[in-house]
C-alpha positions as CSV (number, residue, x, y, z in Angstrom):
1,X,47.6,-20.5,141.3
2,X,49.1,-23.4,143.0
3,X,48.3,-26.7,141.4
4,X,47.0,-27.8,144.9
5,X,44.1,-25.2,144.9
6,X,43.5,-25.8,141.1
7,X,42.9,-29.6,142.0
8,X,40.6,-28.6,144.8
9,X,38.8,-26.2,142.8
10,X,38.3,-28.7,140.0
11,X,37.0,-31.3,142.5
12,X,34.4,-28.7,144.1
13,X,33.1,-27.8,140.5
14,X,32.7,-31.5,139.8
15,X,30.6,-32.0,142.9
16,X,28.5,-28.9,142.1
17,X,28.0,-29.9,138.6
18,X,27.0,-33.4,139.7
19,X,24.5,-32.0,142.4
20,X,23.2,-29.6,139.5
21,X,22.5,-32.6,137.4
22,X,21.2,-34.6,140.1
23,X,18.3,-32.1,140.6
């Protein structure tokens, strides 16, 4: 997996987690 996708996935995961915790 290219680092670019890895980094993108990490950012998306963080956003999802933040949203989950925000609820």
